[in-house]
C-alpha positions, 0 to 999 in steps of 0.5 A: 520468471528469468532475470536477464543481464543487461550490458550497457548497449542493451540497457540503452535499448531497453530504455530507448527515449523513455521519460524519466518520472523519477530519480534516486540520487541522481540515477533513473528510478522510474521511466516510463516508454512510449508504449505506456510501460513503467521501467522500474530500477531497484537499487539493492541496499547494504549488505545487511539487508534482507533484500540480499537474500529475497530481492525486492524485485522477486518479492514485487513479482510474487506479490503481483501474482498473489494479488492477481489471484485474489482479484486486486488490480495490479500491473502485469509484469513483462520482464526482470533484468539486472543491470551491473553497471548501476547495480540494480534490478529492473522490472518492466511492467504495464503503466496503470493510468489514473490518479492517486487517492492523494491527487483526488483529495487534493482536488477536494474530491473525497468520493474515492476516499470514502470508498478506501475504508471498504477497500482496505476491509476487503484487503484484510479479509483476504489476508493481504497486509500492505505495509505502505498502504498510503493515499499515494500508493493507491490509484484508481484505474478505470474506476477500480482500486489498484495497487501499484508499489507492491514490494512490501505486501504480505499475503497470507498462504490461505485467504483468511482474514488478518488478525487485529494487530495487523489490521491496526498497524496497517491503518495506523501506518496510513494515518502516519504520513505527514503529507496526508495530515491536511487531508485526514484533518478534513476528512476525519480519522474517525470517519475513516475508522467508522467507514472500515468498522462498517465495512468489516462488520465488526461487533462493538468489542471488536470496534473498541479493540481496533480503536484502542490498537490504532491508537497505541500504534500510531500515537502511543498515548491515550486512544482517540475514540469517537463518542458513541457507537449504537448508543454505547461509549466506545471508550467504556468499551475500550477500557473493558477490553484492555482490563479483561 
């Protein structure tokens, strides 16, 4: 996708009377136009950031293409710009209306959160590692899971499943956001993990390994493990896995 350089007048024409949804240090970050398109401003980081070599805007575009090819709902991108006055890249893409998993959970509606482990397992089986996967980054659009902030997604070139290191890191990150802790207290982290294990059809040994790694990456203390799975102590299995 060609990058178009914007003058001040061209920028004003682009944003028009768009509604400001989010600011970043007093500057516009996310705008919503009257024709239901998002104008996302991506401000470049320090000179030592990898974004200087591989801009986040290009990552966003590449990931949108890959995710779409693998059947994951993402926004359709219509344009990429650079605005030198703000020193930022700009992406224009369709607004996906819907509510986030966080919003549903705040409304005491856990029906979609119950389906989230299966969706996450599907991403992992497709070789998709969404580092910023959390409850406010996933929305329900037309009763379908959709990803909206996808610059940090990594996709394997071949659609092979992720190894357990990356699966566990992804789940541990999901559990780490402070704003979501009350939701997980009610819903249960072990409840989430049990649903993930069932969706991924993991063996008891792999289940133990997943629990151990999630605890290691998230808590850095002895694993939080369910009491039993198929009448076998997961904690005992985890010990066997670690010692083997």
